[in-house]
Backbone as a ProteinNet text record, in pm:
[ID]
protein_1_A
[PRIMARY]
MMMSNELRLLPWTGPDGKACFLSTDDNDGYMSRLADNIESLQLGTATELLDQAIDMLATDTAPDDMRLLVKHLTGTLRDTLRVATSRGHRLESRSTGHRPR
[TERTIARY]
9377.9	9455.9	9479.7	9443.3	9489.5	9616.8	9725.4	9832.8	9742.2	9840.5	9841.6	9832.3	9876	9844.4	9701.3	9612.1	9503.8	9388.5	9261.8	9193	9068	8973.3	8822.4	8678.6	8666.6	8570.7	8468.9	8418	8311.1	8154.2	8098.1	7901.6	7830.1	7911.8	7846.7	7908.7	7891.1	7974.5	7964.7	8028.7	8024.6	7922.2	7940.4	7820	7822.5	7870.1	7959	7857.6	7833.9	7745	7895	8058.7	8111.8	8200.4	8237.1	8292.2	8389.7	8403.6	8466.6	8530.1	8688.5	8762.3	8793.4	8861.2	8901.9	9055.5	9191.1	9282.8	9358.5	9448.2	9413.7	9411.6	9473.7	9570.5	9495.2	9419.5	9308.9	9194.5	9168.9	9033.6	8960.9	8980.8	8839.2	8917.5	8897.5	8926.4	8826.8	8770.6	8658.4	8548.2	8619.7	8596.3	8552.7	8658.8	8625.8	8430.5	8557.9	8381.1	8257.2	8258.1	8130.4	8124.2	8184.3	8126.8	8120.1	8120.4	8077.4	7946.1	7898.5	7767.2	7680.2	7744.3	7672.8	7656.6	7751.3	7692.5	7538	7602.6	7472.4	7346.7	7398.1	7210.1	7199.7	7261.1	7254.8	7168.3	7266.7	7211.4	7015.4	7057.4	6953.7	6723.9	6834.2	6707.5	6680	6747	6740.9	6668.8	6697.2	6632	6459.6	6410.8	6321.4	6241	6321.4	6246.2	6244.4	6269.3	6289.5	6160.1	6161	6034.4	5893.5	5947.6	5755.3	5766.7	5868.4	5836	5706.1	5777.3	5676.2	5599.9	5568.5	5440.2	5307.2	5355.2	5349.5	5290.6	5345.4	5324.2	5239.2	5268.8	5122.5	4952.4	5034.4	4828.7	4887	4733.4	4700.7	4672.9	4888.1	4906.8	4898.3	4818.6	4817.9	4983.7	4929.2	5093.6	5130.5	5139.3	5152.5	5304.7	5187.4	5336.2	5378	5397.7	5466.4	5567.9	5578.3	5666.9	5796	5639.4	5794.3	5840.6	5806	5897.4	6005	5942.5	6133.6	6191.1	6158.5	6287.2	6371	6244.7	6357.4	6489.9	6381.1	6482	6583.7	6566	6644.1	6861.2	6771.3	6869.4	6865.4	6878.1	6861.4	7020.9	7003.3	7025.1	7211.2	7150.9	7291.9	7347.9	7303	7420.3	7483	7391.8	7392.5	7539.1	7463.9	7601.9	7769.3	7748.6	7875.6	7900.9	7852.3	7863.5	7967.2	7912	7943.3	8033.1	8101.8	8245.2	8362.8	8239.1	8399.5	8461.8	8350.8	8407	8491.2	8402.2	8470.4	8662.8	8611.2	8807	8883.4	8800.7	8888.8	8981.2	8830.3	8852.4	8906.7	8949.9	9075.8	9174.2	9224.7	9296.5	9443.6	9321.5	9359.6	9392.9	9361.2	9422.2	9535.6	9563.3	9648.7	9728.1	9734.5	9832.5	9873.9	9740.1	9738.6	9685	9673.4	9574.1	9476.3	9331.2	9231.7	9290.1	9207.7	9148.5	9060.6
10401.4	10479.1	10378.5	10432.3	10302	10353.7	10210	10201.8	10232.8	10332.9	10390.9	10257.9	10127.9	10030.4	9958.8	10007	9909.8	9971.1	9911.2	9936	9937.1	9988.2	10064.6	9976.9	9869.6	9889	9930	10048.5	10074.3	10125.9	10191.7	10116	10111.5	10146.8	10126.4	10031.8	10028.7	9932.3	10052.2	9987.2	9999.7	10027	10062.5	10067.1	9958.5	9836.5	9702.4	9614.5	9716.5	9639	9542.4	9524.3	9504	9638.5	9508.1	9672.4	9767.8	9845.2	9977.2	9966	9990.8	10033.7	10172.5	10135.6	10366.6	10344.7	10333.2	10389.5	10451.5	10462.3	10653.6	10601.9	10713.3	10729.4	10836.5	10840.3	10952.7	10985.6	10883.7	10841.7	10993	11081.1	11272.2	11269.5	11158.1	11285	11296.9	11401.4	11378.4	11193.8	11175.4	11002	10915	10935.2	10876.2	10874.5	11064.9	11080.3	11084.2	11070.9	11070.7	10946.5	10845.7	10650.4	10679.7	10703.6	10728.1	10743.1	10899.1	10952.4	10848.4	10794.8	10729.2	10570.8	10510.5	10448.1	10431.5	10582.4	10594.4	10573.5	10602.9	10689.4	10521.2	10402.4	10301.3	10261.9	10230.9	10177.4	10251.5	10351.3	10504.7	10396.1	10361	10276.1	10182.2	10085.7	9953.4	9984.5	10047.9	10026.1	10073.3	10203	10216.7	10131	10005	9949.5	9792.2	9793	9635.2	9688.1	9840.6	9931.3	9822.3	9908.5	9917.1	9757.5	9631.5	9556.2	9467.1	9515.7	9446.6	9555.8	9649.1	9622.9	9557.5	9601	9502.3	9372.5	9251.6	9142.4	9155.2	9264.5	9236	9280.5	9284.9	9306.3	9244	9355.5	9175.3	9268.6	9219.7	9285.4	9286.5	9340.5	9272.7	9203.4	9073.9	8973.4	9145.2	9215.8	9346.5	9415.5	9454.6	9549.4	9449.1	9362.4	9246.6	9203.5	9236.6	9155.1	9267.6	9378.5	9542.6	9543.9	9535.6	9560.9	9419.7	9327.8	9184.4	9283.9	9348.7	9354	9464	9557.4	9755	9596.4	9550.8	9448.6	9364	9335.5	9208	9276.4	9444.4	9546.9	9622	9640.7	9722.5	9623.5	9488.2	9384.7	9394.8	9360.2	9464.7	9505.3	9596.4	9704.1	9681.3	9656	9598	9512	9425.2	9368.8	9417.4	9479.7	9610.7	9640.9	9661.4	9764.9	9737.6	9589.8	9579.8	9456.2	9425.1	9340	9449.3	9608.6	9729.1	9735.2	9727.1	9794.9	9679.6	9519.3	9433.1	9437.2	9457	9453.2	9577.4	9637.1	9767.3	9720.7	9696.5	9659.3	9532.2	9449.8	9385.3	9423.9	9510.5	9605.6	9621.6	9671.1	9776.9	9740.9	9533.3	9410	9429.6	9348.5	9287	9379.2	9493.6	9566.1	9482.6	9386.4	9380.6	9431.8	9399.9	9434.3	9393.3	9439.6	9298.1	9276.7	9072.8	9006.2	9125.3
9386.7	9269.7	9184.3	9070.3	8959.5	8874.1	8811	8767.6	8656.2	8581.7	8436.2	8303.1	8423.2	8269.5	8341.3	8409.6	8436.3	8329.6	8280	8205.5	8256	8247.7	8342.8	8310.3	8217.3	8224.3	8222.6	8088.6	8117.6	8083.2	8190.1	8138.8	8062.9	8009.3	7821.8	7731.6	7598.1	7474.3	7381.3	7279.1	7154.4	7054.4	6918.3	6886.4	6800.5	6839	6773.2	6868.4	7000.8	7060.5	7176.6	7205.2	7210	7370.6	7401.1	7590.3	7559.7	7639.7	7620.7	7741.4	7676.3	7833.9	7819.9	7938.1	7952.9	8036.1	7969.4	8037.9	8073.9	8177.5	8294.9	8430.1	8476.1	8561.3	8716.9	8579.1	8676.3	8693.5	8759.6	8883.6	8871.4	8850.7	8865	8752.5	8639.3	8449.2	8399.2	8342	8247.5	8243.3	8154.1	8127.1	8259	8356.2	8450.9	8541.3	8509.5	8637.9	8541.4	8387.8	8296.2	8354.3	8319.8	8334.3	8477.1	8574	8752.4	8751.5	8694.8	8636.6	8587.9	8493.9	8434.3	8482.2	8537.3	8669.4	8763.3	8800.5	8897.4	8848.8	8745	8675.9	8637.2	8594.3	8634.2	8708.3	8844.9	8935	8964.6	9013.8	9006.8	8957.3	8849.5	8710.1	8739	8746	8833.6	8951.1	9062.3	9211.5	9165.4	9051.1	9033.1	8967.9	8839.3	8816.8	8898.9	8948.8	9080.3	9136.7	9225.2	9242.3	9190.5	9040.7	9026.6	8937	8933.9	8919.8	9076.5	9176.9	9312.6	9297	9205.3	9213.8	9178.3	9050.4	8899.2	8976	9088.4	9047.7	9152.4	9291.8	9346	9278.4	9140.8	9093.2	8972.4	8912.1	8779.4	8694.1	8641.4	8500.3	8423.2	8270.3	8208.5	8138.2	8012.4	7944.7	7858.3	7831.5	7691.5	7808.9	7914.6	8042.1	8071.2	8061.8	8131.5	8119.6	7968.9	7897.8	7891.7	7919.3	7812	7975.6	8050.8	8184.9	8190.5	8163.5	8183.2	8013.7	7915	7854.2	7864.8	8001.2	8123.1	8168.3	8271.1	8340	8304.4	8186.8	8129.5	8073.7	8022.7	7990.4	8122.5	8226.7	8303.2	8436.1	8457.2	8501	8430.7	8320.3	8219.9	8199.7	8263.9	8270.3	8431.5	8541.2	8649.6	8656.4	8602.5	8665.1	8497.2	8436.4	8373.7	8454.5	8617.7	8686.4	8820.6	8833.3	8896.6	8854.9	8755.1	8720.2	8697.6	8623.7	8661.4	8785.8	8878.1	9056.2	9067.8	9040.1	9149	9095.9	8907.8	8890.1	8948.4	8934.3	9046	9201.8	9220.3	9349.2	9485.2	9285.9	9319.4	9293.5	9157	9157.6	9257.3	9317.3	9423.7	9573.6	9590.3	9708.2	9684.7	9529.6	9552	9430.4	9402.4	9322.2	9197.5	9097.4	8978.5	8869.4	8769.3	8692.8	8634.3	8654.4	8588.9	8567.8	8516.3	8409.8	8382.8
[MASK]
+++++++++++++++++++++++++++++++++++++++++++++++++++++++++++++++++++++++++++++++++++++++++++++++++++++

């Protein structure tokens, strides 16, 4: 259970590219569920792109296609790292009872 003064790193950024946080003690609230669903979509996209990258590396792929794949992989890696950071902070706060850094 998240303490009411804890902030959850959300899986998206604001229009200025800065991190967005959610302050809630309701893990089943609308925004928490929305964040969970988006995290799930982001991780699914990462899996699909990884499979695509493996396939493309096994074939003779045009440089423009490889550049496009790298662009998509870069964005997906950023999203995946944000999900991992958010989940790590939440796990840490549950085990220590402290607010994440």
